[in-house]
C-alpha positions as CSV (number, residue, x, y, z in Angstrom):
1,M,6.9,7.5,-41.2
2,R,3.2,7.1,-40.4
3,K,2.3,7.6,-36.8
4,E,0.1,5.1,-34.9
5,K,-3.2,6.6,-33.8
6,Y,-4.5,6.3,-30.3
7,D,-7.2,8.3,-28.5
8,I,-5.4,8.2,-25.1
9,V,-2.0,6.8,-24.1
10,V,-1.3,6.0,-20.4
11,L,2.4,5.8,-19.4
12,L,3.6,4.0,-16.3
13,N,7.1,3.7,-14.8
14,P,9.7,3.9,-16.5
15,Y,7.9,5.3,-19.6
16,V,6.8,8.4,-17.7
17,L,10.3,9.6,-18.6
18,F,9.5,9.7,-22.3
19,V,6.4,11.8,-22.9
20,D,8.0,13.9,-25.6
21,E,9.5,10.9,-27.3
22,F,6.1,9.2,-27.5
23,R,4.6,12.3,-29.1
24,K,7.0,12.0,-31.9
25,F,5.8,8.6,-33.1
26,I,2.3,8.3,-31.8
27,D,-0.7,10.4,-32.9
28,T,-2.8,10.8,-29.7
29,Q,-5.2,13.3,-28.2
30,K,-3.9,12.8,-24.7
31,I,-0.9,11.4,-22.8
32,I,-1.4,10.5,-19.2
33,C,1.3,9.6,-16.7
34,W,0.1,7.2,-14.0
35,T,2.4,7.1,-11.0
36,H,2.3,4.3,-8.4
37,N,5.0,5.2,-6.1
38,L,5.9,8.0,-3.6
39,F,7.2,11.2,-5.2
40,E,10.6,10.9,-3.4
41,D,10.9,7.3,-4.7
42,Y,10.7,8.6,-8.3
43,M,13.0,11.6,-7.7
44,F,15.7,10.2,-5.4
45,N,15.7,6.5,-6.2
46,R,14.2,5.4,-9.6
47,F,15.3,8.5,-11.5
48,K,17.9,10.1,-9.3
49,T,20.3,10.7,-12.2
50,E,17.5,11.9,-14.5
51,Q,15.6,14.3,-12.3
52,S,15.6,17.2,-14.8
53,K,14.4,15.0,-17.6
54,L,11.7,13.5,-15.4
55,K,10.4,16.9,-14.4
56,L,10.3,18.1,-18.0
57,S,8.6,14.9,-19.2
58,M,6.0,15.1,-16.4
59,S,5.3,18.8,-17.1
60,H,4.5,17.9,-20.7
61,A,2.0,15.2,-19.9
62,D,-1.7,16.2,-20.5
63,K,-2.5,14.8,-17.0
64,I,-0.8,13.0,-14.1
65,I,-2.8,10.5,-12.1
66,S,-1.4,9.7,-8.6
67,L,-2.5,7.1,-6.1
68,E,-2.5,9.4,-3.1
69,K,-2.7,13.1,-2.2
70,Y,0.8,13.7,-0.9
71,T,2.5,12.6,-4.1
72,A,-0.2,14.4,-6.2
73,S,0.6,17.7,-4.4
74,K,4.3,17.3,-5.4
75,W,3.5,16.5,-9.0
76,R,1.1,19.4,-9.1
77,E,4.0,21.8,-8.5
78,I,5.3,20.5,-11.9
79,N,2.0,19.9,-13.7
80,K,-1.2,21.5,-12.4
81,N,-3.3,18.9,-14.2
82,T,-2.8,16.3,-11.6
83,V,-5.5,14.2,-9.9
84,V,-5.8,11.4,-7.3
85,I,-7.4,8.1,-8.1
86,H,-6.9,5.2,-5.6
87,N,-6.5,1.6,-6.6
88,P,-9.8,-0.3,-6.3
89,L,-10.6,-3.3,-4.1
90,T,-10.8,-6.4,-6.2
91,I,-10.9,-9.0,-3.4
92,K,-14.4,-10.1,-2.4
93,N,-15.5,-10.3,1.2
94,E,-18.7,-12.3,1.4
95,S,-18.8,-12.7,5.2
96,G,-19.2,-9.0,6.2
97,Y,-16.2,-8.9,8.5
98,N,-13.6,-11.1,10.1
99,N,-13.8,-13.9,12.7
100,K,-14.7,-12.2,16.0
101,N,-13.1,-14.9,18.1
102,S,-9.7,-14.6,16.3
103,K,-6.7,-13.0,17.9
104,K,-4.5,-13.4,14.9
105,I,-1.9,-10.7,14.0
106,G,-0.3,-10.6,10.5
107,M,1.1,-8.9,7.5
108,V,0.3,-9.2,3.8
109,T,3.3,-7.9,2.0
110,R,6.0,-8.4,-0.5
111,I,9.2,-9.7,1.0
112,D,11.3,-6.6,0.5
113,I,13.3,-5.9,3.7
114,N,14.1,-2.3,3.0
115,Q,10.9,-0.9,1.5
116,K,8.5,-3.0,3.6
117,G,10.5,-2.3,6.8
118,L,10.8,-6.0,7.7
119,D,14.0,-5.2,9.6
120,I,12.0,-2.8,11.7
121,L,9.4,-5.6,12.2
122,V,12.1,-7.8,13.7
123,K,12.9,-5.0,16.2
124,I,9.2,-4.7,17.1
125,A,8.7,-8.5,17.5
126,K,11.6,-8.6,19.9
127,L,9.7,-6.2,22.1
128,L,6.5,-8.2,22.1
129,N,5.5,-11.0,24.4
130,P,7.3,-14.1,23.1
131,S,4.0,-15.9,22.8
132,T,2.7,-13.3,20.3
133,Q,3.0,-14.6,16.7
134,V,3.0,-12.6,13.5
135,F,1.9,-14.4,10.3
136,I,3.2,-13.1,7.1
137,A,1.6,-13.8,3.7
138,G,3.7,-12.9,0.8
139,S,6.7,-13.6,-1.3
140,G,9.7,-11.8,-2.8
141,T,12.8,-12.5,-4.8
142,K,14.7,-15.6,-3.8
143,S,17.6,-13.5,-2.4
144,E,15.2,-11.4,-0.3
145,E,13.4,-14.4,1.1
146,I,16.7,-16.1,2.1
147,K,18.0,-12.8,3.6
148,F,14.8,-12.4,5.6
149,S,14.7,-16.0,6.8
150,N,18.3,-15.6,8.0
151,L,17.4,-12.4,9.8
152,L,14.7,-14.3,11.7
153,I,17.1,-17.1,12.6
154,E,19.8,-14.6,13.8
155,N,17.2,-13.0,16.1
156,K,15.7,-16.3,17.2
157,L,12.3,-15.2,15.8
158,E,11.6,-18.0,13.4
159,K,8.9,-19.4,15.7
160,Q,7.4,-16.0,16.4
161,I,7.3,-14.6,12.8
162,I,5.6,-17.3,10.6
163,L,6.1,-17.1,6.9
164,L,3.1,-18.4,5.0
165,G,4.3,-17.8,1.5
166,S,2.3,-16.2,-1.3
167,L,-1.5,-16.6,-0.9
168,K,-4.1,-16.0,-3.7
169,G,-7.8,-16.4,-4.2
170,E,-9.6,-18.2,-1.4
171,E,-6.4,-18.7,0.6
172,L,-6.0,-14.9,0.7
173,V,-9.6,-14.3,1.6
174,E,-9.3,-16.9,4.4
175,C,-6.1,-15.1,5.6
176,Y,-7.8,-11.7,5.8
177,S,-10.9,-13.3,7.4
178,S,-8.7,-14.7,10.2
179,L,-6.8,-11.4,11.0
180,R,-7.8,-9.1,13.7
181,L,-4.8,-6.8,13.3
182,L,-2.7,-6.0,10.3
183,L,0.8,-4.6,10.8
184,V,2.4,-2.2,8.3
185,T,6.0,-1.4,8.8
186,S,6.8,0.1,5.4
187,R,9.2,2.9,4.9
188,N,7.3,4.1,1.8
189,E,4.3,3.1,-0.2
190,G,2.4,4.4,-3.2
191,F,-1.1,3.3,-2.1
192,P,-1.1,0.3,0.3
193,L,-4.0,-1.6,-1.2
194,V,-3.5,-4.5,1.3
195,V,-4.5,-2.1,4.0
196,A,-7.8,-1.3,2.3
197,E,-8.3,-5.0,1.6
198,A,-7.8,-5.8,5.3
199,M,-10.1,-3.0,6.3
200,S,-12.8,-4.4,4.1
201,F,-12.8,-7.5,6.3
202,G,-12.9,-5.3,9.5
203,T,-9.3,-5.9,10.3
204,H,-7.7,-3.2,12.4
205,I,-4.5,-1.5,11.1
206,I,-1.4,-0.3,12.8
207,G,1.4,1.2,10.8
208,F,3.9,4.0,10.6
209,D,2.7,7.6,9.9
210,I,3.8,7.9,6.3
211,P,1.8,9.9,3.6
212,S,0.1,6.9,2.0
213,M,-0.9,5.4,5.4
214,R,-2.5,8.8,6.3
215,E,-4.4,8.7,3.1
216,V,-5.8,5.1,3.4
217,T,-6.8,5.5,7.0
218,A,-8.3,9.0,6.7
219,G,-5.6,10.6,8.8
220,G,-5.6,7.9,11.4
221,Q,-9.4,7.8,11.9
222,F,-9.5,4.2,10.6
223,G,-6.2,3.0,11.9
224,T,-3.4,3.5,14.4
225,L,-0.5,5.5,13.1
226,I,2.8,5.5,14.9
227,P,5.7,8.0,14.3
228,F,8.1,6.4,11.9
229,D,10.6,3.9,13.5
230,N,9.3,4.3,17.0
231,T,9.4,0.6,17.6
232,E,8.7,0.8,21.4
233,L,5.4,2.7,20.8
234,F,4.5,0.4,17.9
235,A,4.9,-2.7,20.1
236,K,3.0,-1.1,23.0
237,N,0.1,-0.3,20.7
238,V,0.1,-3.9,19.4
239,E,-0.3,-5.1,22.9
240,D,-3.0,-2.5,23.8
241,L,-5.0,-3.6,20.7
242,Q,-4.6,-7.2,21.6
243,N,-6.2,-6.5,25.0
244,R,-9.2,-5.1,23.1
245,F,-9.7,-7.9,20.6
246,L,-12.8,-9.4,22.2
247,S,-14.4,-6.2,23.4
248,K,-17.7,-5.0,21.9
249,D,-16.3,-1.6,20.9
250,F,-13.7,-3.4,18.8
251,D,-16.5,-5.2,16.9
252,L,-18.3,-1.9,16.3
253,E,-15.1,-0.4,14.9
254,S,-14.6,-3.4,12.7
255,E,-18.1,-2.8,11.1
256,K,-17.1,0.9,10.5
257,L,-13.9,-0.3,8.7
258,V,-15.9,-2.5,6.4
259,R,-18.2,0.4,5.4
260,Y,-15.3,2.8,5.0
261,A,-13.4,0.5,2.7
262,G,-16.5,0.3,0.4
263,K,-15.5,3.7,-1.1
264,L,-12.8,1.8,-3.0
265,S,-15.2,-0.4,-4.9
266,V,-14.3,-1.1,-8.5
267,N,-17.4,0.7,-9.8
268,K,-16.6,3.9,-7.9
269,I,-13.0,3.9,-9.1
270,I,-14.1,3.3,-12.7
271,K,-16.2,6.4,-12.6
272,K,-13.2,8.4,-11.4
273,W,-11.1,7.0,-14.3
274,E,-13.8,7.8,-16.8
275,E,-14.0,11.4,-15.5
276,A,-10.2,11.8,-15.7
277,L,-10.0,10.4,-19.2
278,T,-12.7,12.6,-20.6
279,K,-11.8,15.9,-19.1
């Protein structure tokens, strides 16, 4: 049987499990495994019954590319040739930064109650002033959307947490432009690109202190990180940030966020990929 020839093969989930199998029928100089999720998600969720095979497969890859440092450090214990390359910003911000007069709070997220911590968001919302509204842009499976809508009704939050549905293109740009504060209640993330996107509009971030949030906010220098599941402290920080919305120092911080997010430009990430593929 003649093997197909490729210079480089990049495997994503779930194909990262089959590095050795791909070598049998593909003639290639290099096989790269590109992981998008947290290390523990791979080991204890997606491949919990195939951990040994996953470790063996990943150890035989020519290179592993991870979205963030924490997961990369874990893969590096299995395969030393592991590097970090973030996802790039593809959304364009033509205005510089967001509407200074806005006090809008929101989330841009997939409707996935468990991973995105939307049940935790409900707990936080109940601690906020009833006049505080949180706007959510995003969609999920029909069952998750129904489940979340029912959760809001059960907790009498349907007028406080406003579902906008999936937004794309100019609608998404307009959403980011109107936000002063982005909430992130995720239990785990690979690399939260929506955080970087929001930062590119000067939107302030508050989220739980999980590895990927540490990564995207430079250890909390460009965002407020809260110990995981501390809903009381999260709600207090939301209120504190609301009180600063119209202050001059808040505007200066917004400008810093825009500059910081620029490191994730497409051109800069392309250069990192070119380096990873050629070495």
